[in-house]
C-alpha positions as a Markdown table, in Angstrom:
| # | Residue | x | y | z |
|---|---|---|---|---|
| 1 | Unk | 60.4 | 114.1 | 85.9 |
| 2 | Unk | 63.6 | 112.6 | 87.3 |
| 3 | Unk | 66.7 | 113.0 | 85.3 |
| 4 | Unk | 69.1 | 110.0 | 85.2 |
| 5 | Unk | 72.8 | 110.9 | 85.2 |
| 6 | Unk | 75.4 | 108.5 | 83.7 |
| 7 | Unk | 79.1 | 108.4 | 84.3 |
| 8 | Unk | 81.4 | 107.5 | 81.5 |
| 9 | Unk | 84.9 | 106.3 | 82.0 |
| 10 | Unk | 87.4 | 106.8 | 79.2 |
| 11 | Unk | 89.8 | 104.1 | 78.0 |
| 12 | Unk | 92.8 | 106.1 | 79.4 |
| 13 | Unk | 91.3 | 106.4 | 82.9 |
| 14 | Unk | 90.4 | 102.7 | 82.9 |
| 15 | Unk | 93.9 | 101.7 | 81.9 |
| 16 | Unk | 95.4 | 104.0 | 84.5 |
| 17 | Unk | 93.2 | 102.6 | 87.2 |
| 18 | Unk | 94.1 | 99.0 | 86.2 |
| 19 | Unk | 97.8 | 99.9 | 86.4 |
| 20 | Unk | 97.5 | 101.6 | 89.8 |
| 21 | Unk | 95.3 | 99.1 | 91.6 |
| 22 | Unk | 98.0 | 96.4 | 92.3 |
| 23 | Unk | 100.2 | 99.1 | 93.9 |
| 24 | Unk | 97.4 | 100.2 | 96.2 |
| 25 | Unk | 97.3 | 96.6 | 97.6 |
| 26 | Unk | 101.0 | 96.7 | 98.2 |
| 27 | Unk | 100.7 | 100.0 | 100.0 |
| 28 | Unk | 97.9 | 98.7 | 102.2 |
| 29 | Unk | 99.9 | 95.6 | 103.0 |
| 30 | Unk | 103.0 | 97.7 | 103.8 |
| 31 | Unk | 101.0 | 100.0 | 106.1 |
| 32 | Unk | 99.4 | 97.0 | 107.8 |
| 33 | Unk | 102.7 | 95.8 | 109.2 |
| 34 | Unk | 103.2 | 96.8 | 112.9 |
| 35 | Unk | 106.4 | 98.8 | 113.4 |
| 36 | Unk | 108.9 | 97.5 | 115.9 |
| 37 | Unk | 112.1 | 99.2 | 117.1 |
| 38 | Unk | 115.3 | 97.7 | 118.4 |
| 39 | Unk | 114.6 | 99.3 | 121.8 |
| 40 | Unk | 111.3 | 97.3 | 122.0 |
| 41 | Unk | 112.8 | 93.8 | 121.5 |
| 42 | Unk | 113.8 | 92.9 | 125.1 |
| 43 | Unk | 112.3 | 93.5 | 128.5 |
| 44 | Unk | 115.3 | 92.8 | 130.7 |
| 45 | Unk | 118.7 | 91.2 | 131.1 |
| 46 | Unk | 118.8 | 88.8 | 134.0 |
| 47 | Unk | 120.7 | 85.7 | 135.2 |
| 48 | Unk | 119.2 | 83.7 | 132.3 |
| 49 | Unk | 120.1 | 86.3 | 129.7 |
| 50 | Unk | 117.9 | 88.5 | 127.6 |
| 51 | Unk | 114.2 | 88.3 | 128.2 |
| 52 | Unk | 111.9 | 89.1 | 125.2 |
| 53 | Unk | 109.5 | 92.0 | 125.6 |
| 54 | Unk | 105.8 | 91.4 | 125.9 |
| 55 | Unk | 105.4 | 93.2 | 122.5 |
| 56 | Unk | 107.7 | 90.7 | 120.8 |
| 57 | Unk | 105.7 | 87.8 | 122.3 |
| 58 | Unk | 102.4 | 89.4 | 121.2 |
| 59 | Unk | 103.6 | 90.1 | 117.7 |
| 60 | Unk | 105.1 | 86.6 | 117.1 |
| 61 | Unk | 103.7 | 85.1 | 113.9 |
| 62 | Unk | 102.6 | 88.5 | 112.6 |
| 63 | Unk | 104.0 | 90.8 | 110.0 |
| 64 | Unk | 106.2 | 93.6 | 111.4 |
| 65 | Unk | 108.4 | 96.3 | 110.0 |
| 66 | Unk | 111.7 | 97.3 | 111.5 |
| 67 | Unk | 114.3 | 99.9 | 110.4 |
| 68 | Unk | 118.0 | 99.3 | 110.6 |
| 69 | Unk | 121.1 | 98.4 | 108.6 |
| 70 | Unk | 122.2 | 95.4 | 106.6 |
| 71 | Unk | 125.4 | 93.8 | 108.0 |
| 72 | Unk | 127.6 | 92.4 | 105.2 |
| 73 | Unk | 126.3 | 89.0 | 104.2 |
| 74 | Unk | 128.4 | 85.9 | 105.0 |
| 75 | Unk | 128.3 | 85.0 | 101.3 |
| 76 | Unk | 127.0 | 86.6 | 98.2 |
| 77 | Unk | 124.3 | 84.1 | 97.4 |
| 78 | Unk | 122.9 | 84.0 | 101.0 |
| 79 | Unk | 119.1 | 84.0 | 101.3 |
| 80 | Unk | 119.3 | 85.9 | 104.6 |
| 81 | Unk | 121.1 | 88.8 | 106.2 |
| 82 | Unk | 121.6 | 90.2 | 109.7 |
| 83 | Unk | 119.7 | 93.5 | 110.4 |
| 84 | Unk | 121.5 | 95.7 | 112.8 |
| 85 | Unk | 120.5 | 98.8 | 114.8 |
| 86 | Unk | 123.6 | 100.6 | 113.8 |
| 87 | Unk | 125.8 | 100.3 | 110.7 |
| 88 | Unk | 128.4 | 97.5 | 111.1 |
| 89 | Unk | 131.2 | 96.9 | 108.6 |
| 90 | Unk | 131.6 | 93.3 | 109.9 |
| 91 | Unk | 128.9 | 90.7 | 110.3 |
| 92 | Unk | 128.0 | 90.1 | 114.0 |
| 93 | Unk | 128.0 | 86.4 | 113.5 |
| 94 | Unk | 127.6 | 84.6 | 116.8 |
| 95 | Unk | 128.8 | 81.1 | 117.7 |
| 96 | Unk | 126.0 | 80.5 | 120.2 |
| 97 | Unk | 122.7 | 82.2 | 121.1 |
| 98 | Unk | 124.2 | 83.0 | 124.6 |
| 99 | Unk | 126.4 | 85.5 | 122.8 |
| 100 | Unk | 123.4 | 87.0 | 120.9 |
| 101 | Unk | 123.6 | 90.8 | 120.8 |
| 102 | Unk | 120.5 | 92.7 | 121.7 |
| 103 | Unk | 120.6 | 94.9 | 118.6 |
| 104 | Unk | 120.5 | 92.5 | 115.7 |
| 105 | Unk | 117.8 | 90.3 | 114.0 |
| 106 | Unk | 118.2 | 87.7 | 111.2 |
| 107 | Unk | 116.1 | 88.4 | 108.1 |
| 108 | Unk | 115.2 | 85.4 | 105.9 |
| 109 | Unk | 114.2 | 86.7 | 102.4 |
| 110 | Unk | 111.2 | 85.4 | 100.6 |
| 111 | Unk | 112.8 | 86.1 | 97.3 |
| 112 | Unk | 116.4 | 87.0 | 96.2 |
| 113 | Unk | 117.2 | 90.7 | 96.5 |
| 114 | Unk | 120.4 | 92.6 | 95.8 |
| 115 | Unk | 122.2 | 93.4 | 99.0 |
| 116 | Unk | 123.0 | 97.0 | 99.9 |
| 117 | Unk | 125.9 | 98.8 | 101.5 |
| 118 | Unk | 126.2 | 98.3 | 105.3 |
| 119 | Unk | 125.6 | 102.0 | 106.0 |
| 120 | Unk | 122.4 | 102.4 | 103.9 |
| 121 | Unk | 119.3 | 102.6 | 106.1 |
| 122 | Unk | 116.6 | 100.0 | 105.2 |
| 123 | Unk | 113.2 | 98.9 | 106.4 |
| 124 | Unk | 112.7 | 95.1 | 106.6 |
| 125 | Unk | 109.2 | 93.6 | 106.6 |
| 126 | Unk | 108.4 | 90.0 | 107.5 |
| 127 | Unk | 106.8 | 87.6 | 109.9 |
| 128 | Unk | 108.4 | 87.8 | 113.4 |
| 129 | Unk | 109.7 | 84.7 | 115.2 |
| 130 | Unk | 111.5 | 84.6 | 118.5 |
| 131 | Unk | 113.4 | 82.0 | 120.5 |
| 132 | Unk | 116.6 | 80.1 | 119.9 |
| 133 | Unk | 116.7 | 78.4 | 116.5 |
| 134 | Unk | 119.6 | 76.9 | 114.5 |
| 135 | Unk | 119.4 | 77.2 | 110.7 |
| 136 | Unk | 120.0 | 73.6 | 109.4 |
| 137 | Unk | 121.7 | 74.8 | 106.2 |
| 138 | Unk | 124.2 | 77.3 | 107.7 |
| 139 | Unk | 124.4 | 76.5 | 111.4 |
| 140 | Unk | 123.6 | 80.1 | 112.2 |
| 141 | Unk | 122.0 | 80.4 | 115.6 |
| 142 | Unk | 119.5 | 83.2 | 116.1 |
| 143 | Unk | 117.1 | 84.5 | 118.8 |
| 144 | Unk | 115.0 | 86.8 | 116.6 |
| 145 | Unk | 114.0 | 86.3 | 113.0 |
| 146 | Unk | 111.9 | 87.7 | 110.2 |
| 147 | Unk | 110.6 | 85.1 | 107.8 |
| 148 | Unk | 109.2 | 85.6 | 104.3 |
| 149 | Unk | 110.8 | 89.0 | 104.4 |
| 150 | Unk | 111.7 | 91.8 | 102.0 |
| 151 | Unk | 113.5 | 95.1 | 102.5 |
| 152 | Unk | 113.7 | 98.5 | 100.9 |
| 153 | Unk | 116.2 | 101.3 | 101.3 |
| 154 | Unk | 114.9 | 104.5 | 102.9 |
């Protein structure tokens, strides 16, 4: 004779599981992002300027995560900020992409977030884009960008 075992789930366990499941999806998405470091952005500096690394070219259009610092925004209601490798108390705004430093990236937020102090380490996640682009609203010229991005302090 075979005994059939049953498994009962209590109401509290079911409610806890329902509350935790959405966060598991966020954690899986966060860990799915490829990590990129500022030292991996460019291959070389030649007569034509900075040359993007093969890794940047391969990851273009994909979600990446990069650690750095938030430069002070140009204005309080900005939907973007400049991510820097080291803390900067002044925004490294460039007049042209020829002056583009090799240790910054523009981060375009998918939703409004409260900006943090320039010396607070953060991780930004978003879709990587590279190549010269001028923001039609601000005139800001960038070489590297994260789109649909978010950040968190670490």
